Structures are given as structure tokens and as C-alpha cells.
N, C-alpha and C positions, 0 to 999 in steps of 0.2 A: 426782132425787135421786144414786140409786145410778150411772147412767150419768154423770153428770158428774163422780164419784168416780173411774171407771174410766178417763176420759177426763185426769184429774188425773197420776192414777199411772202411764198410758201416755206421757202428755206428761213426767214426770217421767223416766222410764225411759229411750226415747227422746233425753233432753236429758243424761243422764249417760253413754250408749253413745257420743255423738257428741262430747263433750268431752274422750275418750282419744283422742290421735291413733293409738295403736296400732289401734282398733277403725277407722277409715278406712282405715289403710293394711294391717291383714291383711281385711278384710272387703269392702272397695270398690278398693283400688288393685291389689292383688295379684291377684286376679281379673281387672281389666280389662286387666294387663302381662302375668300369667305366660304365657298360652298364646300369645298373639304373640311373645314373646321365644321360649318352646319351639319355637315354629313356624320362626321363620325361624333359629336353630342346627341346629335337627334339618336341617331344609331346606340349610341351606347345607354342613352337614356331609356330608351323604349326595350332594349334587350335586359336592362336590370330591371325594371317595371314587371316584363313578362316572367323571369325567372324567378321573381320575388313572390308573385302570385303562384307559379305551379307550384315552388317549392315550398310555399307555408301559407295555405290556402284557410284561412282562419273565418271558421261555420259555427254556426249555430245551430243546437239540433231540440226542437224540441219534438219528444216522441212521447205520445199521449198512452202507448200501448207497451214501449220496450219492445221491439219489434227488431225481425232479423236484419231489416233494412239499415238500421242506425249499426248495428255490427259492422255491416257491409261497407257502410260508409266509414268507419273507423279503423278500417283494416286497411285504409288507403295510404299510405305513406306520406301523401305531401296537404293530407287534411289534418288542421290543428283544431279539436275541439274546442268553442269557447263559450263558456256562459254567457249567458243575457238576461235581463229582467224586462227588458225592453227594445223586444230587435229592431222594429223600424226605427228609432231614435238610433240603437247602435248601427245600424247599416248606411243611416243616413249618416252619421259622424265619422263614418270610417273604423270603428271600432272593431267590426265582423264584417267582412267583404259581402258573406249571404248567411241568410237562414232557411232551414228545413224543416218543415212541420210535417209531423207523420200523425195521421187520425189514429184515433182508438180502435181497436178491432181492425188494424190494417193486416197482419199475419192471418185473420182467420178468415177474415172475405178473401184474400188471395186463393188462399188454401181450398177456399168454396168455387173458385173460378171466377169471380166476379170480380170487376174492376175498382178500382180506388184512386183519390187522389193525392198528390204529394203538393205543399205548397212551397215554391219555389220563393222567397223574397231577397231583392238584391236592389241596389242602386242603379237603374238605368243609365244615367248621367256619366256614370262613372268608368273610365277604361276599364281600371283594377275589376269594376265589380262586373263589368258585361263578360268581361274575360273570365271569373269567375263561375258565373251563370252558366257557360259553356263547358266547362270543364265538367261540373255537377252535372247538368244535364246528360253528358257524355259517360256519367256514372249509372243515372236513373236507366239513361237507355241499355245499357249494360245488363241492368238488375233484372230491367222487364223484359231481355230476350232470352236471360236464364229462363223467368217463370213461364214465357212461353214455350221454351223449350221441354222444360219439366210437365208442362200440360198434354203436349201432343205427344211425347212419350208414355202418358199414361194410355193416351187410344192407341198409343200403337203408330203415330204416324211420323214419318222422317220432317225434320225439322226445315230441311231441306224446301220443303214446298212453299213456304213463304219467300222465297226468293227463287221464282222460274227466269230469271233474265238476271245474267252479271254483266255489268258494265266494265268493259275491258277500255281503258282511255288510249285514244291516239293521237296525241297534240300534232301540230305542226311545227311549234318548238319545243325546246327542254322547257319544263317544269318553271327551271331558275331564269331561262332566257326572258320566257315570256312575260315574266313579270318585272324584269328589267327593260324588255322593250316598251311595255305600259308606262311605266315612270319614265322612261327617254320623252316620251312621246306625250307628256306632259310639262316636263322639264325643260327639255332644249328649245322650243319655241316662246316659250314663257321669258327666259335666262336672256336670249339672243334678242330677240325684239324689243325687251323691260332696257335691256344693255344700250342698244341702238337709239333707245329716245331717250332715255335718261342720261347717258353719257356723252351728250352732244348740246346739251343746256349750258353747262359751264364754260366749253371754249366757246361757245358761240355767246357767251356774257361776256367773256373775258376780250374775244377778239370785234367786240361792237361796243356795246356801251362800256366795256371798261377801257377802251382806248376814250373813248369821250371825258373818261372820269380822270384819268391818268393825264389828260391832255395832251396827248399824243395824236390826236386822230388830225388834229388841223395840220402840223408840221408835217404829217405823213401825205395829205391831201396838193401838198406845194410842190411836193418832188414831182421827177417826171413821170412817173407811175400815173397813168390813167383811174379813173374809180374803176371799171372794168377788172383791170387787173388784180388792181385790190382784192376785188371780189372773187374773182377766181383764186386768188393765191391765199384767201383766208375761207373759204370754200372748202379746195381741196385739203389745208390744212383740218379744216374739222373732220373731212372724209375719212382722213388716214389713220387722224385720232380714234373715230367709229373702228376700222378696221383692226386695230389695236387692242381695243377693250372688247372687241368678239373675239376675237384670235386668243385673250387673255382669260374671256367667262369658259372658252372651249378648255383651256390647258387646264382651270381649276375642275371642269369637270370628269376629266382624264383622271385628275388625282385622284377625286374623290369615286369613281369609278372602280380604282384599284385600291384603294385601302378597305385593310380586315378591319370587319365588326362595321362598317359606314351603310345608311340606308341605298347607296347605288351598288353596293355590289354583286348584285343578282345581276346586272349590265355588263357584267365582264365577258360574260359567253355569247354577248349578242354581236352580231359582224357587220358592222356600217361600212361599205366601203371609202375610198379616197375618192372616189367620182360622186358617191351622196353627200359626202360631208364638204365638196364644193360647189354642189349646187346650193346647198343649206345655205354656205356662206354670203352666196351671192345676193340671199334675201336684206337679212340684215344690212350689207354695205349700199345697197339701194335705199331703203330706210332711214341710215346714217344720212344719206346725201338728202333724203326729203326735208328730214328734221332739221340739218346741217342749216340749208338755204332759209328754213322759215323761222328757226330760232336765229340767225344772223338779221334777216328783214325786222324781227319782232325787237332785236337787240340794239341796231342803226336805229330802231323809232324812239327808243325809249329813253329818256330824260336822264334815268339811273337805275342802277342794279335791280334796286325794291320794284320800281316800276316793271322792269323788263323781265323778272321772276314772278311777278302779279298776272302777266299775259301770258306766260307761258304755260304757267300752270294749269291751267283749262286743259291746254294741249297734252300735256301730259298724264293726265286726268283722263280725258277721253282715249286716249292710247291703252291706257290701264284697264278700261272697261273693255275695249275691245279685243284685247288681247286676252282677257281673262273671259271672254264669252264665249273662246274657243276650246280653254281648256281644256275639260272634258271630252269632246269632239274624236269618235273613233276614227282614223285615220284611213281607213276601209270604207267608209260610208260618209262622206263629205257632201251634201246638198251642193249642185252648181252654185246657186244664188250667191252662197258663201265668200265665193273665189269675186266677187264683184263689191265686196265691202272692204275700205280703208283698214288696213293692219290685220285683220282678222284673217282677209286673204292669205297673206304672208305666211302667217301662225299654220292655215290650213295646209299651204304648198308643202310645208316641213314638214308637216305629220304624215302625209303622205310618200314625200322620199322617204322619211324613218323606215315605212312600213314597204318599201319596194316599189310604191307606186308610180308611174310617172304619165300622168294624164295628159297628151299633147292639149288638150282643149283647155284645162283646169291649168297649164303652164302658159299659154297663151293669152289667157284669160289677164292672169296673174302682173304678168310680166309688159303686157299692153297699159294695165292700172298704173303700174309702177313709175315704166317710162314717163307715161302723161305725168304722174305725181313728180315726178323730178323736173320735168322741164316747165309745168307751173310754177313750183317754188324757186327755180332761178329765175325765172323771168319776173314774180314778185321781188325777189332780193334783187335783179337788176333794175326794175322801178323805183323801189326805196333806197337805192346807192346815189341811183338819180339824181334825188329830189336834193336841192339844197334846203331846204324849207324843214326836212325830214333828218337830213347831217347835222345841222345845226339847230335843230326847233331846240328854243327855250322856255 
């Protein structure tokens, strides 16, 4: 009988959720679409900015002696020489990306086998300026190597003497796959954990304080369904919604990975097995259960949606801090104490799964804590639902 009541409550809550078009849009469509859209827009903007700098490098050259280096820079197809009367101001204002100042007597000193200084002025707070400086530094390095080669030739010395060791790169992953794995290691835990935390708030509010505000909670309590059956039905509805949102986030990520020109395109060649995905998906489901029960407890205690949001906001902020704290951790070198920190342990374990590490100690610690969190949050919700002073709090 009790199980039948839970099924009825669960069915009723899920139907109520999916009757609301806003729920479908906010919880399913937006998670599926937002990441591909962001990936495409950011990828296009980044690519456009890089091409703009590479193909149209606006540079001012101040040459106090009409040097050969100035002619060398002018011969580069992507450099556009621009006149400037105030170099620093023009660089700051973005009129030019960089400026090269060549001292007087530059060629004479170079020909005498002396060293010379070239001043490169650029805006290090600008991404375009930084990219421009990297391109110009590569030209300066090339010109410098040519000078060294000529000096060695005059002395009948092979220029290869300067490079006694050649490095042959032998990477574990392909270059593109490696970059893709790095990106997934940052994005996947962030996406799934924040989704689990954030997307339990709306249904928890609706199924708790929302019932109070609509005046439907009291009639529901007069039915044959006892309070624990109501709690389990609502709790399972939130958990299922959390699972759907996590799957929507994964679907959005897969779409973004298969985009051309998106920021995740390097992740196309990353091979993640079905078993790994299944293990990763367990963690956001467990977090959804924790925050679902916690959200229900706070929601049933609150007098209004506004009050409930006030109580739930710090919970979301703490969750964000903990997941962001592990964002840049390398999945292959995570210290054991991280697996004892709530939320951070789920993020770290996802990172280990993504790089193919299955440390049973870390898995055991994390899942033990997760089970403890779930039990504690459900017991807290049960306590809140059993108190009439809470449910009918005025």
C-alpha cells in the first residue's frame, strides 16, 4: 500500500513538472543548447580575433638608423606598418598592436659582432597585443638566428653546434586529443556538479513552499497518503529530474564536441568508454539526491519562495566555491584529503575517471561520504516533514 502511494505521488509530481513548459525549457532544452551555442560563439570569436592579428599586424617601427631589420619586418606579408607620434598612447588605445624601436647604429654594432637591444612595446593586458608580441618575438628570434649563423660561418663553424640536442616529442595522446582531455577535465565536473546543485532548487521550491503558496499542501495531507510517502514521492521526483538534467548536459556537451569551429572540437578524438560515462553519471545523481532532500527540507520550512531562496542561496554559493576550488586539479595527481571534502570529492573522482584512473581507496572514500550525505539529508527532510510546527509555520 505504502509503495503504491509513493508511486502515485511520484507520478503526480512528475506530471505537474512536465505540464509546465518553463520546466521543459529551463531544465532540458537550455542545458542541451547552451553549451553548443557558447562553444560555437566563443570559438568563432577567438578564431576571428586570432586571424585578424595574424593577417593584419598593425605595427609602428621607430628606426633611428634605417637598419636592415626594419626592411626584414617590412618584408613580412602580415605586418602592416603604421605611423605613430605617440607610441605608448596608440598602443593603449588599440590604434596599433605593438611598436618596435631600433636604436641608432644597430647594423654597425651587429656587424662588429656586438649585441644590441630592440624595444618591443605592447599592451600585456590585451589578448591581441600579447599575440602580436609573440609573433614579433618569433621574427626577432628568426633574424637573430640568421645573424648568429653568419657570424659562425665567418669563423668556419657549423651553426649546428648551437643545437647539440634535438628533442623528439613522444606524447601519450595525440596533440589534439591531449588538449581535448584537458578541456574535458575542467568542464565535465563543473557542468555536472553545478547542474546537479542548481537544477534541484526549482523543483524543491515548487514541491515544498510552492505547495504552501498554492494552498494545495493542506488538502494533500488530508488524503490517505502519509507524510513519509509524500516525502519519498517528492524526493524521487526531484532525483529523476536531476538525472534528466544531467543527461541533457551530457547531450549538450556531445553536440559541442562534434561542432566544427567550437572550443571543444579538439575533444573529438578523446576516447571515453561507456563504463567511464556510467561511473561519472553516478556522482551527479547522488549529489542530486543530497541537494534534493536538503532543498525539500528548507523549502517545507520556509514561509514563502523568497524566504526559501534566501536560505538556499548560501548552499549554492558554497557548492560553487568547492567545485571551482578543484577546477584546475590534474586528475593524475590529486591528494587523498580532497576526497574527504564535500562536493570537491565528486569533482576529483570525475577527473580521475576521465583520465582512466580507478583508485579504489578514493572511490571508497567518496562513495562512503556520498551515502552518508544522502542518509543525513533524507533523515533531516523526514524530521522536517514530521513536524507540524514546520509544515504549518506561519
